[in-house]
C-alpha positions in Angstrom: 19.8 4.7 -3.9 21.0 2.9 -7.0 19.0 3.5 -10.2 18.7 0.7 -12.8 17.8 1.2 -16.4 15.2 -0.9 -18.2 14.2 -0.8 -21.9 10.6 -0.6 -23.0 10.0 -3.2 -25.8 7.9 -2.7 -28.9 5.0 -4.4 -27.0 5.5 -1.9 -24.1 7.0 -4.5 -21.8 9.9 -4.1 -19.4 12.0 -6.7 -17.5 12.2 -6.2 -13.7 16.0 -6.0 -12.8 17.6 -8.8 -11.0 18.4 -6.7 -7.9 14.7 -5.7 -7.6 13.5 -9.3 -8.0 15.9 -10.5 -5.4 15.2 -7.8 -2.8 11.4 -8.1 -3.2 11.4 -11.9 -3.7 9.5 -11.5 -7.0 9.1 -14.8 -8.8 8.1 -15.7 -12.4 4.3 -15.6 -12.5 3.9 -13.2 -9.6 1.6 -10.2 -10.1 2.6 -6.6 -9.5 0.5 -3.6 -8.6 1.2 -0.5 -10.8 0.8 2.8 -9.1 1.4 6.2 -10.7 2.4 9.0 -8.4 3.9 12.4 -9.3 4.9 11.3 -12.8 6.5 8.1 -11.5 5.6 4.4 -12.1 5.7 2.4 -8.9 5.6 -1.4 -9.0 4.6 -3.2 -5.8 4.3 -7.0 -5.3 0.6 -7.8 -5.1 -0.2 -9.3 -1.7 -1.6 -12.8 -1.6 -4.0 -11.6 1.1 -4.7 -8.0 1.6 -6.1 -8.5 5.1 -2.9 -10.1 6.3 -0.8 -7.5 4.5 -2.6 -4.6 6.2 -3.1 -6.1 9.6 -1.4 -4.0 12.3 -0.6 -1.1 10.0 -0.4 2.3 11.8 -1.3 0.7 15.1 0.8 3.4 16.8 -2.0 5.9 16.0 -4.3 4.0 18.4 -1.8 3.3 21.2 -3.0 6.1 23.6 -6.7 6.0 22.6 -9.3 4.3 24.7 -11.7 2.6 22.3 -15.0 3.2 24.2 -14.2 6.8 24.7 -13.3 7.3 21.1 -16.6 5.6 20.0 -18.6 7.8 22.3 -17.0 10.9 20.9 -17.7 9.8 17.4 -21.4 9.0 18.3 -21.9 12.4 19.8 -20.4 14.1 16.7 -22.6 12.0 14.5 -25.7 12.8 16.5 -24.9 16.5 16.6 -24.5 16.6 12.8 -27.9 14.8 12.2 -29.6 17.3 14.6 -28.2 20.4 12.9 
C-alpha cells in the first residue's frame, strides 16, 4: 500500500493525487462521498445510481436459503413477538 501526501489549503481543500484519480477513474466535476471511520477520512466516488451500484451485493449470503421458507420463518417470529 503506497501512501500519498496531500496538503490542506487555507480554504481546507485538498487535491486528489493523480494515482487515485487514475485508479478510480475520478474526473473533474465528479462528486465524492466523505466517510469518517476510526479517525480516518475515506473518499469514495459517488455512484451515479445507488440501485445499480448495490445490485447483487452480498448475494452469497442468500445462496443456500429458500425464499419461501425464510419468509415463513420471519412471519412466525413476527407473529410470536406480537402475541407475547
